[in-house]
Structures are given as C-alpha cells and as structure tokens.
C-alpha positions as CSV (number, residue, x, y, z in Angstrom):
1,M,41.1,-4.2,-15.5
2,V,37.4,-5.3,-17.0
3,A,36.7,-5.1,-20.6
4,A,35.9,-2.6,-22.7
5,R,32.0,-1.2,-22.5
6,L,29.9,-2.9,-25.3
7,T,30.2,-0.5,-28.4
8,A,27.7,-3.1,-31.1
9,V,25.2,-1.1,-31.6
10,V,22.7,-3.7,-31.9
11,N,18.8,-3.2,-31.4
12,L,17.6,-5.1,-28.9
13,I,14.9,-7.3,-31.0
14,D,17.5,-8.1,-33.5
15,P,18.2,-11.9,-31.5
16,I,14.9,-12.2,-31.2
17,D,14.1,-11.6,-34.9
18,E,16.6,-14.4,-35.7
19,A,15.5,-16.8,-33.7
20,I,12.1,-16.3,-35.4
21,A,13.4,-16.8,-38.4
22,R,14.9,-20.1,-37.5
23,V,12.9,-22.1,-35.6
24,P,9.5,-20.0,-36.6
25,E,7.1,-23.7,-35.1
26,R,9.4,-24.1,-32.3
27,I,7.3,-22.9,-29.3
28,A,8.3,-19.5,-28.0
29,F,6.4,-19.6,-24.9
30,V,3.4,-20.8,-22.7
31,T,0.7,-19.0,-21.0
32,G,-1.9,-20.9,-19.3
33,D,-3.3,-22.5,-22.1
34,Q,-1.5,-21.2,-25.2
35,F,1.5,-22.2,-26.9
36,V,2.9,-19.3,-29.0
37,T,4.9,-20.2,-31.3
38,Y,7.7,-18.5,-32.6
39,A,5.7,-17.5,-35.6
40,A,3.3,-16.3,-33.7
41,L,5.5,-13.9,-31.6
42,G,6.4,-12.3,-34.8
43,D,3.0,-11.4,-35.9
44,A,2.5,-10.2,-33.0
45,I,5.5,-8.2,-32.8
46,E,4.7,-6.8,-36.5
47,H,0.9,-6.0,-35.2
48,A,1.9,-4.1,-32.1
49,S,4.5,-1.9,-34.1
50,A,2.5,-1.1,-36.2
51,A,-0.6,0.0,-34.3
52,L,2.1,2.1,-31.7
53,V,2.9,4.0,-35.0
54,A,-0.7,4.4,-36.0
55,N,-1.3,6.0,-32.4
56,G,1.6,8.7,-32.6
57,V,4.6,6.7,-31.0
58,T,8.1,7.5,-33.0
59,A,11.8,6.5,-32.4
60,G,12.7,8.3,-29.0
61,D,9.2,7.9,-26.7
62,R,8.5,5.7,-23.9
63,V,5.3,4.0,-23.5
64,A,4.3,2.7,-19.9
65,L,3.3,-0.9,-20.4
66,I,1.1,-2.1,-17.4
67,D,0.5,-6.1,-17.6
68,A,1.8,-9.4,-16.2
69,A,4.1,-11.6,-18.7
70,G,2.3,-12.5,-21.8
71,T,1.9,-12.6,-25.4
72,L,0.9,-8.5,-25.2
73,A,4.0,-7.4,-22.9
74,I,6.1,-9.4,-24.5
75,A,5.4,-7.9,-28.2
76,T,4.9,-4.8,-26.5
77,V,8.8,-4.5,-25.2
78,L,10.1,-5.7,-28.3
79,A,7.6,-3.6,-30.4
80,C,8.5,-0.7,-28.8
81,A,12.6,-2.0,-29.3
82,R,11.7,-2.3,-32.9
83,I,10.4,1.4,-33.6
84,G,13.3,2.8,-31.5
85,A,10.6,3.8,-28.7
86,A,11.3,2.2,-25.4
87,A,9.0,0.2,-22.9
88,A,8.7,1.0,-19.5
89,P,6.9,-2.2,-17.9
90,M,5.3,-1.6,-14.5
91,S,3.7,-4.2,-12.2
92,A,0.3,-4.9,-13.6
93,R,-1.1,-4.8,-10.0
94,A,0.2,-1.0,-9.7
95,T,-2.4,1.4,-8.3
96,P,-3.6,4.7,-10.5
97,T,-1.0,6.9,-8.1
98,E,1.5,4.5,-8.8
99,I,1.1,4.2,-12.0
100,A,1.1,7.9,-12.6
101,A,4.4,8.9,-10.6
102,M,5.6,6.5,-12.6
103,M,4.9,7.6,-16.4
104,K,6.2,10.7,-14.4
105,A,9.6,9.2,-13.2
106,A,9.9,7.8,-16.7
107,A,8.8,10.4,-18.8
108,C,6.4,7.9,-21.0
109,G,4.0,9.8,-23.7
110,P,0.7,9.5,-23.6
111,A,0.5,6.4,-25.4
112,V,0.1,3.1,-22.7
113,V,-0.7,-0.3,-23.3
114,A,-1.7,-2.1,-20.6
115,G,-4.1,-5.6,-20.0
116,I,-7.9,-5.7,-19.6
117,D,-7.6,-5.9,-15.4
118,A,-5.2,-2.7,-15.6
119,A,-7.2,-0.7,-18.0
120,A,-9.2,0.5,-15.1
121,R,-6.5,1.9,-13.4
122,V,-5.2,3.0,-15.8
123,R,-7.8,5.4,-17.3
124,E,-7.8,6.6,-13.6
125,A,-4.3,7.1,-13.9
126,T,-4.3,9.4,-17.4
127,G,-7.9,10.1,-18.4
128,A,-7.0,8.3,-21.4
129,K,-8.0,4.8,-22.5
130,P,-4.9,2.3,-22.8
131,L,-4.5,0.6,-26.0
132,G,-5.0,-2.6,-24.8
133,E,-5.0,-7.0,-27.1
134,E,-6.4,-5.2,-30.3
135,I,-3.0,-3.7,-31.0
136,L,-1.7,-7.6,-31.9
137,T,-4.2,-8.3,-34.5
138,S,-4.9,-5.0,-36.2
139,S,-5.0,-4.5,-39.4
140,G,-5.1,-2.5,-42.7
141,L,-1.7,-1.0,-40.9
142,T,1.5,-0.3,-42.7
143,P,4.2,-2.7,-41.3
144,A,6.8,-0.2,-39.0
145,P,9.9,-0.7,-40.4
146,R,13.3,-1.3,-38.3
147,A,14.6,2.0,-36.6
148,A,17.9,2.3,-36.5
149,V,19.6,2.8,-33.2
150,S,22.0,4.2,-31.7
151,E,24.7,2.5,-29.0
152,E,23.1,4.8,-26.0
153,D,19.5,4.8,-27.2
154,V,17.1,4.0,-24.5
155,S,15.6,0.0,-25.2
156,V,13.4,-0.6,-21.8
157,V,12.9,1.1,-19.0
158,L,12.6,-0.7,-15.4
159,F,12.0,0.6,-12.1
160,T,13.7,-0.7,-8.9
161,S,11.8,-2.8,-6.7
162,G,10.4,0.1,-4.3
163,T,10.6,-1.9,-1.0
164,T,10.9,1.1,1.0
165,G,9.8,4.1,-1.5
166,V,8.9,4.7,-4.6
167,P,10.1,3.4,-7.4
168,K,13.2,4.8,-9.0
169,P,13.7,4.6,-13.1
170,V,16.6,2.6,-14.3
171,P,16.8,3.3,-18.6
172,L,18.6,0.7,-20.0
173,S,20.5,0.8,-23.8
174,H,20.2,-1.3,-27.3
175,A,24.1,-1.2,-26.3
176,V,23.5,-2.7,-23.0
177,L,20.4,-4.7,-23.0
178,G,20.8,-6.5,-26.5
179,G,24.3,-6.9,-26.3
180,R,23.4,-8.9,-22.7
181,V,20.9,-10.8,-24.5
182,R,22.7,-11.1,-27.6
183,G,25.1,-13.5,-25.8
184,F,22.1,-16.1,-25.9
185,T,21.7,-17.0,-29.3
186,A,23.4,-19.8,-29.8
187,I,20.1,-21.6,-31.6
188,D,20.1,-25.1,-32.7
189,P,16.8,-25.7,-34.8
190,S,18.2,-29.4,-35.0
191,S,18.2,-30.4,-30.7
192,M,15.3,-29.8,-28.5
193,P,14.6,-26.7,-26.4
194,T,15.4,-25.7,-22.6
195,V,12.5,-25.4,-21.3
196,S,12.3,-22.9,-18.2
197,I,10.0,-21.2,-15.8
198,V,9.4,-17.7,-15.4
199,C,7.4,-16.7,-12.4
200,V,9.1,-13.8,-11.2
201,P,7.2,-10.6,-12.5
202,F,8.3,-9.3,-16.1
203,H,8.4,-5.7,-14.8
204,H,11.1,-7.1,-12.3
205,V,14.7,-7.1,-14.2
206,A,14.6,-11.0,-13.7
207,G,11.5,-11.8,-15.2
208,L,12.6,-9.6,-18.2
209,I,15.7,-10.9,-18.5
210,G,14.7,-14.8,-18.5
211,V,12.1,-14.2,-20.8
212,L,14.2,-12.4,-23.7
213,V,17.4,-14.4,-23.6
214,G,15.2,-17.3,-23.4
215,L,13.8,-16.2,-26.6
216,A,17.3,-15.2,-28.1
217,G,18.2,-18.5,-27.8
218,G,15.1,-20.2,-29.1
219,N,14.1,-22.1,-26.2
220,T,10.3,-22.4,-24.6
221,A,9.5,-20.3,-21.5
222,V,6.7,-21.4,-19.1
223,L,5.3,-18.1,-18.0
224,Q,3.6,-18.2,-14.4
225,P,2.3,-14.6,-14.3
226,R,1.4,-14.4,-10.2
227,F,3.4,-17.1,-8.6
228,D,1.2,-20.0,-6.5
229,A,3.8,-23.1,-5.0
230,G,1.0,-25.1,-5.9
231,E,0.4,-24.2,-9.5
232,W,4.4,-24.1,-9.9
233,L,4.2,-27.8,-9.5
234,D,1.7,-28.5,-11.5
235,L,3.2,-26.4,-14.5
236,V,6.8,-27.9,-13.0
237,E,5.5,-31.4,-14.0
238,Q,3.4,-30.6,-16.5
239,H,5.8,-29.1,-19.0
240,R,9.0,-31.2,-17.9
241,V,10.8,-27.8,-16.8
242,Q,14.2,-28.3,-16.8
243,R,15.4,-24.6,-15.3
244,V,13.7,-22.3,-12.6
245,F,14.6,-19.1,-11.5
246,L,13.4,-18.6,-8.0
247,V,13.5,-15.5,-5.0
248,P,14.2,-17.4,-1.7
249,T,10.9,-17.0,-0.6
250,M,9.1,-18.9,-2.9
251,L,11.8,-21.8,-2.8
252,Q,10.6,-21.9,0.9
253,R,7.0,-21.9,0.1
254,I,7.6,-24.9,-2.3
255,M,9.0,-26.7,-0.4
256,A,6.0,-26.2,2.7
257,H,3.8,-26.7,0.1
258,P,1.7,-30.4,1.2
259,R,2.4,-31.8,-2.0
260,F,6.2,-30.8,-2.6
261,A,7.0,-34.3,-1.4
262,R,5.2,-36.0,-4.2
263,A,6.1,-34.1,-6.7
264,D,7.5,-35.0,-9.5
265,L,10.4,-32.7,-10.1
266,T,12.9,-35.0,-11.9
267,S,13.4,-32.8,-14.9
268,V,15.0,-29.9,-12.6
269,Q,18.5,-29.4,-13.8
270,M,19.2,-25.9,-12.7
271,I,17.7,-23.9,-9.6
272,T,18.9,-20.3,-9.6
273,Y,17.9,-18.0,-7.0
274,G,18.7,-15.0,-5.4
275,A,17.1,-10.8,-5.2
276,A,16.6,-11.3,-1.4
277,P,18.7,-13.1,0.9
278,A,18.7,-16.6,1.3
279,S,20.0,-18.2,5.0
280,A,22.0,-21.0,5.3
281,D,19.3,-23.3,6.7
282,L,16.7,-22.7,3.7
283,V,19.7,-23.3,1.0
284,A,20.5,-26.4,3.1
285,R,17.2,-27.9,2.9
286,A,16.5,-26.9,-0.6
287,V,19.4,-29.1,-1.4
288,D,18.8,-31.8,0.5
289,A,15.1,-31.6,-0.5
290,F,15.1,-31.8,-4.5
291,P,16.8,-34.3,-6.6
292,P,20.4,-35.0,-6.3
293,T,20.6,-34.2,-9.7
294,V,19.1,-30.7,-9.3
295,A,22.1,-27.7,-9.7
296,F,21.9,-24.8,-7.2
297,I,23.3,-21.5,-7.9
298,Q,22.6,-18.2,-6.1
299,V,23.1,-14.6,-7.9
300,F,23.5,-11.5,-6.6
301,G,22.6,-8.2,-8.5
302,Q,20.1,-5.4,-9.0
303,T,18.4,-3.9,-11.7
304,E,21.3,-1.4,-11.9
305,T,23.7,-4.3,-12.9
306,L,20.8,-5.4,-15.2
307,G,20.9,-9.1,-12.6
308,A,23.4,-10.8,-11.9
309,V,27.2,-9.7,-11.2
310,T,28.3,-12.5,-8.4
311,A,27.6,-16.0,-8.2
312,L,27.6,-19.3,-5.8
313,G,28.4,-22.0,-8.2
314,P,26.7,-25.7,-7.2
315,D,30.2,-27.0,-5.6
316,D,30.2,-24.4,-3.5
317,H,26.8,-25.7,-2.2
318,T,28.1,-28.2,-0.9
319,A,31.4,-27.3,0.2
320,G,29.9,-25.6,3.2
321,R,29.2,-22.0,1.3
322,A,25.5,-21.7,2.1
323,G,24.9,-18.3,2.7
324,S,27.2,-16.8,1.1
325,V,26.6,-14.7,-2.6
326,G,29.7,-16.3,-4.2
327,K,32.8,-14.5,-6.3
328,A,32.4,-11.6,-9.0
329,M,31.2,-13.3,-12.3
330,A,33.7,-13.2,-15.4
331,G,34.3,-9.6,-16.6
332,V,32.7,-7.8,-13.0
333,E,35.2,-6.0,-10.8
334,I,34.5,-5.1,-7.4
335,R,35.4,-3.1,-4.4
336,I,33.9,-3.3,-1.1
337,V,33.9,0.4,0.2
338,D,33.7,2.6,3.7
339,P,30.7,4.5,2.6
340,V,32.0,7.4,4.6
341,T,35.3,7.5,3.3
342,G,35.3,5.5,-0.1
343,D,37.9,3.5,1.1
344,D,38.3,-0.4,0.4
345,V,38.1,-2.0,3.7
346,P,39.8,-5.3,4.6
347,D,38.7,-8.6,4.2
348,G,36.2,-9.7,6.8
349,E,34.9,-5.7,7.1
350,V,31.3,-4.7,6.1
351,G,31.3,-2.3,3.7
352,E,29.2,-1.3,0.9
353,F,29.3,-3.3,-2.1
354,W,30.2,-1.3,-5.6
355,V,30.6,-2.7,-9.0
356,R,31.9,-2.1,-12.2
357,A,31.2,-4.9,-15.6
358,Q,29.8,-4.3,-19.0
359,H,26.3,-4.8,-18.7
360,T,25.2,-2.2,-15.9
361,A,22.6,0.7,-17.0
362,T,25.7,3.3,-16.4
363,T,29.2,3.6,-17.2
364,G,31.5,3.5,-14.2
365,W,31.4,2.2,-10.6
366,V,27.7,1.5,-9.3
367,R,27.1,1.8,-5.5
368,S,24.6,-0.7,-4.5
369,G,23.6,0.6,-1.5
370,D,24.2,-2.8,-0.3
371,L,26.7,-3.7,2.7
372,V,28.9,-7.0,2.1
373,R,31.5,-8.7,3.9
374,R,34.4,-10.4,1.8
375,D,36.2,-13.9,3.4
376,A,39.8,-14.5,2.9
377,E,39.0,-16.5,0.2
378,G,36.7,-13.7,-2.2
379,Y,33.9,-14.9,-1.2
380,L,31.0,-12.6,-0.3
381,Y,28.3,-12.3,2.3
382,V,25.5,-9.7,2.4
383,A,25.0,-8.2,5.5
384,G,21.9,-6.0,5.0
385,R,21.0,-2.8,3.1
386,M,22.1,0.3,3.9
387,S,18.7,2.0,3.6
388,D,18.0,-0.5,5.9
389,V,20.5,-0.3,8.9
390,I,18.8,1.8,12.4
391,N,20.2,4.5,13.8
392,R,19.4,4.4,17.6
393,G,20.4,7.5,19.4
394,G,24.1,7.0,17.0
395,E,24.2,3.2,17.6
396,K,24.1,1.6,14.5
397,I,21.5,-1.7,14.1
398,D,21.9,-4.4,11.2
399,P,18.3,-5.6,10.8
400,A,19.7,-8.9,9.5
401,E,21.4,-9.7,13.3
402,V,18.1,-9.2,15.1
403,E,15.9,-10.8,12.9
404,A,18.4,-14.1,12.7
405,V,18.2,-14.1,16.6
406,L,14.3,-14.3,16.3
407,R,14.0,-16.9,14.0
408,A,16.0,-18.7,16.3
409,H,13.6,-18.9,18.7
410,T,11.6,-22.2,19.0
411,D,8.5,-20.6,18.4
412,V,8.8,-18.0,15.8
413,V,8.4,-19.0,11.8
414,D,10.0,-16.2,10.8
415,A,10.6,-12.5,11.5
416,A,11.7,-9.0,10.2
417,V,12.8,-6.0,11.7
418,C,13.5,-2.3,10.9
419,G,13.8,1.2,12.1
420,I,10.7,2.3,13.9
421,P,10.6,6.1,14.7
422,D,11.4,7.6,18.4
423,A,11.4,11.4,19.9
424,E,14.7,11.0,21.4
425,L,16.4,8.6,19.8
426,G,15.4,8.8,16.4
427,E,15.0,5.2,15.5
428,L,14.0,2.4,17.7
429,V,14.3,-1.4,17.2
430,G,10.6,-2.5,16.0
431,A,9.9,-6.1,15.1
432,V,7.0,-8.4,12.9
433,V,6.8,-11.6,13.7
434,V,4.9,-15.1,12.6
435,A,4.9,-17.4,15.8
436,R,3.9,-21.0,15.5
437,A,1.3,-20.4,18.2
438,P,0.7,-17.5,21.1
439,V,4.0,-15.9,22.3
440,D,4.5,-13.6,25.1
441,P,6.4,-10.2,23.7
442,E,8.5,-10.2,27.2
443,A,9.5,-13.8,26.4
444,L,11.0,-12.7,23.2
445,R,12.5,-10.0,24.6
446,A,14.4,-12.1,27.2
447,W,15.2,-14.2,24.4
448,C,16.8,-11.4,22.9
449,R,18.8,-9.8,25.7
450,N,20.3,-12.9,25.9
451,L,21.6,-13.2,22.6
452,L,22.6,-9.8,21.8
453,A,22.8,-5.9,23.4
454,G,20.6,-4.1,24.7
455,H,20.6,-1.2,22.5
456,K,19.5,-3.9,19.4
457,V,16.4,-5.7,21.4
458,P,13.3,-4.9,19.7
459,A,11.0,-2.1,21.7
460,R,7.7,-3.3,19.9
461,F,6.7,-6.3,18.3
462,V,3.8,-6.8,15.9
463,F,2.3,-10.7,15.3
464,V,1.1,-11.4,11.6
465,D,-0.3,-14.4,10.1
466,E,2.4,-13.3,7.1
467,L,5.4,-11.5,6.5
468,P,4.5,-8.4,3.9
469,L,6.2,-8.9,0.8
470,T,6.4,-7.1,-2.6
471,E,5.3,-9.1,-5.3
472,L,8.7,-10.3,-6.3
473,G,8.6,-12.3,-2.4
474,K,11.3,-9.4,-0.8
475,V,10.0,-8.2,2.5
476,S,8.5,-4.6,2.0
477,R,9.8,-2.6,4.6
478,R,7.7,0.1,3.6
479,D,4.9,-2.2,5.0
480,L,6.5,-3.1,7.8
481,R,6.9,0.5,9.1
482,A,2.9,1.1,8.9
483,L,2.1,-2.5,10.7
484,L,4.5,-1.1,13.5
485,A,3.4,2.6,13.7
486,P,1.6,3.2,17.3
C-alpha cells in the first residue's frame, strides 16, 4: 500500500526561506546577465508580498501571473504563498483570449502580475493595468507577515498543457507541493552548489518544480526563458551546468545543432528527459553522442501527478530498455486498466495508466488518460493518449503506430498523425510530414499499405518545414487538425 498522504502543514515558502537564511550570498539563479543571490531573492519576495497586500490581495485569493522565468515570476509565486494566496502561472505568450479564459477557470481575482512584454495583452484581457517589476522594489509598505496555512490551502494553480484544447486548472496544496519541495532541502553551506539549467517554461510543472527544488536545496539554476539549442549550448558551457531536464524535442534539436559536436559538455552529469514520447532511436543516439559520464534518466508523469511517477534509470539505458518509461518510483502505486470495464488488464495488453501517490494533486487514483502496456518484468511502454486515438468507422487507430511507419521512410524526417472529420466514417487518418526532399503522397500511401492495415493508411497528407509544437515541445494536436483542415 502507498504511504499515508502528507499531513504536515508546511507553507510552500518555508524551505526557500531556510535556504535564504543559510546561504544568503550564494547565487540562487542566473537570468540573462543577472546573478541573483538568495539574499536578493529574499528582498524581492519581501517587497512583492507587501505590494500584493497593498493592492488588495488577501489569503485565499488567486493571482494570475503572466511572465517567463525570472525574478518577477519566482518572487511572485513565493510572495503569494507567504501571504496565503496562490499564484496561477500562465504562458508568457498567452493571448488576451487565453488569459481571460484561464483567469476565469482558475477563479483569479482582479490583481494580475505580468512582465513588460505581456502587459498590453493583460490590459486587453482584463481592462486593467497589471502589476509589474515595480512590486520588486516597492518602498514605504508594511512588510507582509507569513500566513498560517492549512493542509489543503492552495499554494499554486498550474494548468495542463492544452495540446488538444483549453488548459485545465490544477490546484496544488501547500501540503502536497510544499512537502514535495521540502524533500530537496539538504543544504551544506560549505559545499559547492549543484548547477542546473531550467529551459522548460516556468508555468509548466517541470519548470516550476525545477526552480523550486533547486532553491530549496540551496543550489543554482540557470534560467533560459525560451529554449534555443544554440543558446542552450552556450549556457551549459559558460556556467558549467551539471544537471539538465529536457523534452525529447529539445534533445533532438540540441544534437542537430551545427555546434553540438564542438561544444564542451563535460560538466554535464545527468540528463533527465520526459513530458513527451521519446523514440528508442533518439535515446540511443543521445546516449552515444553525449560524454560517457552522463547519466540518462527518463521520467513519466503529468501536471496532476506533480511530475514524475515512473523512471527509467541510467543502467536501463544501456540494457536494451530504450523506449520504456521505466517502473513506478518509490511510494507510487500503478494500475493498467481497461477504460471501459475498469478491470486491470494482463501484462502485455494496452490499458489506461492509473496512479496513486502522496504527491498527486488529488487523493485516490488519478486516471491519466495515457495508454500504456507493461511487460513481464514490470517495465512500462507508452502507447499514446486516449484522446488521440482515431475512431475510423469503429476501428480504433493509435497515431503513434502510423507515425512510426512514416518516420521509417527514407524521405521522412518527422511526422505527426491525428484524426480528421469525415461525414461517413466519423474520422479519417491525417498526417503532417516533414520531408528531406519533395515526396509523392501516393508513394507514402503505398509505403504505409505495405506495413499497415488499410484503414490505418493516411487519407490526407500535409507537408511542412517543421511540426507545430507547444512551448514545451510537444506536438500540438490542435494545430495539426488546423493544418489538415480542407
């Protein structure tokens, strides 16, 4: 059985306050050409919490936050926690329509914090001027006391990635998120900090957790607000980065960069990757391309599980397990369930991934919507998303199967598949393809017919220079459907 749910009441900011007190002169994070110490972060949090209270924010309120990773975003999240409110980080690139919809879904109050690049969009969405960088240096305000919070009080509201529709708010309590972060508080003022790079968006669970656990451990984070492979290589070299989290698309683009072969990556000790499927071929190439001292770890989870619940360790990467997302992590229970009957399926069969753990956003079993299979040794393999399955006249088609066949064609660099509406059959298979050279759609159909049942062969092809991706690097199914629309 999984251990009892976390019950210790801990404000999310407590472990970060402890780090500020113990290593005030250490660099907390680097953003651009700014090196922000723990003491400076503490000052920014003090100013921001006082400014939020002065602008009417009280315990229990939810504050929309539209900014990339940096001092304003980090200080706002922690200042909200200190006063008992909850920040709701959103994409720094969100449109006014998206901002308004997410604020409504998360029940945000009128106070909004936004970076300078997002201020105009916030005014269009809300009709009001947002709070900005001025809250970090506010003077003449009464310091805000730390609020007493209960176990279930919300500390942060995250949003699901929204690859197929409008992002859904996921409230995270102080007990769950604060307890998760507190697990990384082993601070030794006499030792050198671990340097990590955070290049996934701050509003995503991997970005937020990456920043918070780094701060709780008294370590240093190099922030890259918007991923670029060339800049990433520069930052890793310049700051001697040791630990990395990447989405598979990022990993692929790093290795494809012209400077990759010449880059000094000898400081890198660990590369953790996840948040989207990684092909066995990509993983094998990465293990071969990076220095042999780099440990690779694949993780699998989602916003509702507060990140990783399974892991594929370094040894498994050299033991023929590439393509698996590993086994359940300590303290995590899993089930593979027939989504229709609710019965557990035998090993080797595909079912919905269910998970139960202390650090999930809600108690009980979380139904992930992911389709997986488990082999006889307990290793898990992702088979797709339930929402992505194509229903062609009652025949169920897994997009990943068709994508793998298309990628095996010598003229195809990458491909993504989704269902397209059809008056007779409900859905047909549509494919968006990145090709190395002009390719005849009929030749691709013939290729697919040799390897797939006829109902799985794409009815429509669209050729593009690159696949549409979300900020996190996942394929955007919503944009795929727009590309394939007649």
